[in-house]
N, C-alpha and C positions, 0 to 999 in steps of 0.2 A: 392838395384836396384837405381842409383841415374836421374834424370830428363833424361840422354844423352841417360841412358842405356847400360852403361858402370858398367862393377861391379868394388868394389876397396874393396880391404882388409879392415877389423873396421879400423880405429882410435881408438875407444874403445871401450870393446865390456864385456860383464857378460857373462862367462860360469857354469851354474849348481851354481848360489848362493840360497843360505838362506840364511834367519835372523832370530835371537830368540834373544826375550826384556825376559829374563825370561825363562818361559817354553814355552811363547808362541811364536808358528813361525809363523814370519808374512809374510816372501817371501818364494816358495819353488820351487826351483832349476832353476830360472828365468836363461833362457837366451839373452840375447838381444847384436845389431850389427851396430854400430853407424860409416856407413864409409864416405867420405872426399864425398862435396860434394853433401852431402845427409840430406833428415829431414825427420827424424824418427820419427812418431807422437807415445807417451805415452798415454794412453787413460784406463779412469776406472773409478766407481765407488769409493767417498770417501771413504777413509779406507780398496783400493784395495790391497796396498803399492806402492804406484806411489810414494812419499814423500821417501820413505825407498832405494827405487829404485834408485832417484837420491841422494839419496844422499851418495851413497858405492857408488855411479861413481863420486861424487866431490868430493868425499877424508871425508867426511864429521860424516861417520861411515865406522867398517869395515865390510866384507861379516865374519856371526858364518860357512860357509862352500862353498865351492866355490872359483873362483878366479876371478880378474880384471885383462884386457889385453889390455897396452897399445900399439895397432901399431905390438899387434900380441905376445906380449914378457909379463909375468907376471911381473904386476903391484900393489904395494902396499904400496898404499898408507898412510905414517901416518898421513895427514892430508890435510883439506882442500888448506894452504897453498901452502903444495908438488904437489898437482892436478893443481894448478895454476901454479905455476913455469912447468911444463908439458905440456900445450895449454889447463885445463881443467876448463875449468871458469863458475860459475853456477848462473843463476840470477834466482834470494828468491821469490817467490809470497808475500813472509815478507818482507818486506824491513831491507837491510840492511846496512841499509843508518843513520848516525853521524851527525842526526836534528841539533845538534848547532852550525851545519861548513858550510862553501859555498858549493855549488854546486862543484866549481872547487878543492874546496880544497877534499870532499868525490872522486870524478875520481880516480884521484893521492892519495889519500891517504893511507902509507904505500911506495909507491912508490913516493916518491917527487923528484921533478926535482932543482936540486940546483947549481949556479952560485957562485962557490967560496963558501965560509960560510952559503950566505946565502939564503931563500928560491927562488927560479925564476917565480913568482906571475905571471911575464908579458906574457912567455911562458906554463904556466900548462893553465891558463886563453883564451891563443890564441887556444889550441889543443884542450879544452873544447868545445871552441867553436863553432869549427870544430866539432867534435862527433855531439854536438847536431843539427848542422845547416844540417847531414847525416839525422836524428832522422827527420825534417820541422819538430822541436821543439826551442821556444822563449823565452828563460829559462834567462838570464843573469848570467852568471858561477859565478858571484859576489852574487847571491841569496841566504841566508838561507835556507836550506832545509828543516825548520821547518815551512818557511810563502808558501811551495811551498802545490799546490790542489794533492791529490791524483793520479791522472794520469799522473802528471807533475815528481813525486817521481818514476812513474813506470821508468817514460825516462830514469833518471836519472840513476837507476839502471843498465837499459840496455847499457847508455855510461861508465856509470863505466867498465863494460864488455866489450864495444868493445876496450876500450884503450887500454886491458889487453892484444888485437891480439889474439883469442885465435883462437886453428884448432880447440876446440872442445865445442863448447856453450853448456848447458844443461838453458832450459826455464819455470820456473815453470808457469806457469799460465801466461804467460806475459799480455794478454791482461786482464786478468778479469775486471781490473780497468780503459780502456783506452774508450776513444770516438773512433765513429766510425771512423771517419778522421783519429784517429793516429792509429787504427789498421791495417788500410788500409796503413797507412806508416809504421809502424812493418812491418807487410805481404811480402813486396816488400825488405825493408830491408834485410831479409831474401832471399827473392828472390839472391838475388844482394851478400847476405857471402855465400852460398849455389854455386854460379856462379864462388868465389870466389872460392873454396874449401875444405869449414871450414862441419865441420860435427855437423848435429843442432839436437838434441833433443826436444820437444817441446811437451808439455802439455797441453792440453783445455779440458774446457768440452764442451766449445764450438763445436759442429763438422762437421759446413758445413765449420769454419775456416779451421778443423785437413782436410775434402776432399778436402781445396783447396789451403794446405801448406805441406801435405805430402808425400815424395814418399814410405815411409813404416810403417804401424802400426803395433802395439803391445798394447792385449787388458789385465787386469791384469783383475781377479776377485779371491779376497779373498786370494790376494798373490800369484796364480797362470797365468801363459800366457794360455789362454785360446785361442789364435788366433791371428796370428803375421802371414802374409803374405804383397806383396806391396797393397800401396794405387788404382791404379789403379781398377773401377769399383768394389770398395768398398763401398757400398752406406752409410749415415747416420743412415736409416734403420737397414741396420748390426751391423755396429758398435753399435748399440744404447741398439740392441737385447744382443749383445755379452755379454757387458758390466753388464747388469741385469740379464741377464739369462732367459728375458721372452719379449712378447710383449708389442710394448710401442704407440700404434696406440689411444688408452685413454689419453695423459700426463697429457688434461687440466679436472678437470672435469666437468657436465653438473653447467651452470649457475647455482646458489640460486633463486625459486622464484621471481619474481619483490620486489623489497624490499617495507615496507609502509611507507605511507605517512608521519610516524612523522618520528619527525626531532629531530634528536639527538644532534650534534653539526653544532654550529654555527660559524663563524670564522667572524668576519666583520673590515676591513680596519687594514689588520694583514701588519705592514711595519717593518722590519727587516734594521737596518740604512744597508745602503750601500750593502746590498743581493737581498730583497724584496720591493715592492713598492703596496698598497692597494691593497691588496689581499683577495676574501670574497668567504666564496664557506657556502655547505652545506653540512650535512652527515645524511642520512635515516640510520631506524635498519634495520639490516638483509642486506643493503647496504655492497658490494663493488667499493669503489670508488679510480681509482686507478691516481694517476698524473707524469704525461710524461714531458718529454722537454729533450733539450743536455746537459751534464755535467756541471756546475754554470751557468745552470737557476732561479736556489733558490730555486729548491725543497727541500732539506733539512733542507736549511737554516729557510723556513715561516714553517714547522712542528714540528721545535724545537723548533723557536715560539710559536706556537699551545700549547707547551707540557710547555711551560715556562725554559726551558734550554736557552735560546738566550733572552737577550734585545728585547726589540717588542712595538712595542706601537697600540690599534689595541683595540676591544673585543674577547674576546670567553666566549663563553654560553654554559654549556651540560643542554641539558633539559630548564630546568628557572636558572639557575644558573651559575651566573658569576663569568668564574676564574678571583682570584687576578694576575694581571705581575706576570713575574719572577717566581712561587712557584711550582716550581714540583712537589713538597709533596699535593696541594691541586689536580692538576690535578690528583694525581693518586687517590688520596681521592675521587671523582667524579666519577672513573670506567675508568677515560685517558691515556693509556698505549702504551709507542713509544716504539720498535725497532729499537736498535742504526745499519746503514749500516756498523761502524768499532764495529764488534762485538767483535774482539781481544784485543781491547783496550780499548774501553768505554764499552761493553757489559758484557765484561765476566772477571771473574779475576782467569787468566791462568796461578798462583800459587797456587789455590783451588783446593780442592775436587769436587766433583759433586753435593754435601748435599750444601756447605759450595752457592756452585753458586746457587741452583736451590732456597734456599730459602731465597736470601737476601729481594726482594723485598719483600716479605710478613711476616717477620719477627717477627712482633707482635703476629703473627698466633701462633706461635709454643714459644713461653716464658713466660715464668708462673714464673719469680722470677728470674731463671734460662732458660735455654732452651733447650728443651723438645728431646735431641736425637732421642729418638724413633721414633717418632710422624712424626720428620724431614726424618728419613730415611722408614718410612714407604709412607711420602711422594714421594721419590726419587722411590718407589719400581714402584705408581703407574707412576710418570714422567717417567719411563723406558718403561712401558709396551701401554702405549698412544701414547707416542710420537716415538717410535719405535727407544731408542735412544742406540748404539751399543758399550761399552765398554772395553774395555780387563778386567778389575776390577773395582768394586762402587769406592774403590777409589784414581783412579790414576788421577792424575792434568787436569781442563780440558783444559788445554794447551796442553794436549798430545791428545785427542780427535783430526780426524778426521773436518773437516770446516765443510761438511755434521751432523755431530752429535752437535757439538758445535750450531751449528744454530738450532737443534731441541735442544738443553740445553735450547738454550736464551727464544727461546717457549714457552715453559716449565714453565719455568722461571717467566714467564713475564704472561703465564698463570693462574698463579699458587697466581697473588694479584685479579682472576677474576675477570676483566673487563667487561664493553660494551662496550667498545668502543678502537678499538688496531691499531694505525699505525704502518706500517713496510716498512721500509726504505733498499729496495734492497734485499728482501725476500731469493733469491736463487743466491745471484753472489758469484762464487767459487765455486759449489755444483752440483755434479753431477746431470746427466739425471734422476737416479732414485729418488731420494734424495728431487729434484724438485717436480714429481709427487705424493711422499706423504706430503710435505710441500704448495701442492696445495688443499689436501686434505683437509690438515688442515684448511684453508684457507674458502676453502666450507662448510666445518664443520661453523665453528664461525659463520658467514655468517647463514647458515640453523638454526643454534640454537640463531638465534636474534639479536646475537652480528652484531657490527656494522666497517667495516674493511677499512684503506685505506692503500692501495698499490703505494710507490712507487718505479719507476722502469725503468731500461735503457734496458731492455729488451720488446723489441716492442712486441713481439708476447707474452711474458707473460700479458702483458697490455690490448690484444683483446682480450687473453681468459679468462683472470680472471674474467673483470669491468665491472657491467652494466650502469658505467658512466664511461668520461678521459674528466682530466681535464690537460692545456694543457700548462706549462708555458714558457714563454723564457724571456730573460733577467729579473728577476725579477718580471715581474710580470703577470695573469695569464691572457692567449693569445685566450684559446676561452675554451669551452668546448661539448663535443661529447656523446651524447648517441643514447645503440641501431643496428640500420645498419650501420647509422654513423659512429662507432667503425671502422674503418680501415686505414691500415699505409702508406695511401698517406694523408688524412684528419692531419691524428697526424704528420705527418714530415712537411705541410705543415703552421700547424700553430706552430709548433716548431721552425721555421726560420726562423719566422714572417710575414708571409706568409697571415692568411690569409685562409681561408676556401678557392675549387678549387669557381671561378669568386665572388670570395671577393676581395675588398681592403683592404691592410694588414693594 
């Protein structure tokens, strides 16, 4: 049912679709219908079966049972290229871009325009520029993709899909890495595409976006449809309960007791060339300190400078010990660890099994000339239990885990190094609400046990719900610090925008 209230036959549908990987059935008789001029939201926890469902719709996987219907007729897509030829295009959460090519070359990859025997770069650049204007995105079509920010890469993925003039658009977490402004632009674009008659499948862990954009909602849990209805009147709370099967009233645990006065980390005058200027802060034992700010404010670069992953000037003290510059190993030896925001590219070895990923940071503890694989297996048993890592088999590659379980594996890997200070960058990006609750509980437990935690987050409620103190960055500088009752959305936004606190000059 579209916003106009007119029922249209499905442009693309699944009828009683099941999918098995070996003996494990991950989808159980799923029905789903995407209608022209309508946005259908598909939601569920990580591992619920959303990605498998989208891959079947987009021609990347075949169903084990059931059928895919295109305009009411059975359609067995042999490949994603066959699906695209039929007007079905998928925008991936994991970027499907050629990093060394330009934006224009990516948008037209495999569909290049020619003038005689030569590529018509002028026309392709002009059309790419038009698509980017449609997205209110100011990227030069001649820019190399490897030089773009994560959010700009997402906009290129969307432009690439728009260039194919799809009748059915499958959007896998398209806003996960976008700023608030970029998200607003994308949702407005979805509104326009719907009005033009496109059938859109939209997945997001941000339930406010689902409530804002969806005409219909389907909820998957453990590979089964547990709720399917029109979005009108469906509250975010009801969606969350359907996803996880329990009430979510206590998403954030109570904040741990006030931290001690003991300073465990002291950063003085940290400058990361071109990114951060003269940033100083302290972290106390038992504290959760959040860093907030807009994308590009320098939060991640500051943390990478602190742990030695970027060239930087300034001083970093762990207790009384001054760390050498640019030495990640020295930071690790001092009990300071960093969980990257990019768990897939930099946090985990996606083609390696769980055990090898888990013990990588603390490999010395499992080595007596040779690696003690029995000890590694015992550590994996404990990690699976303590961090509730849900894997089909212990030997599966980390890349086959859901996003939430990858994040829990990364946490387990980091904590195996027994750190005193933990920096977690975007701890719940692309993670469902149930797994968020688990990760918030882990952060609470770390601080309650006397460890010190820094959380870098773009989610406002996460910052407000977790932190004892908030440091806000703007344009590479520390714009201000908030504590206690002063931690609220207006104060954070004003500082992030360079406006100062209410009533203050910037």
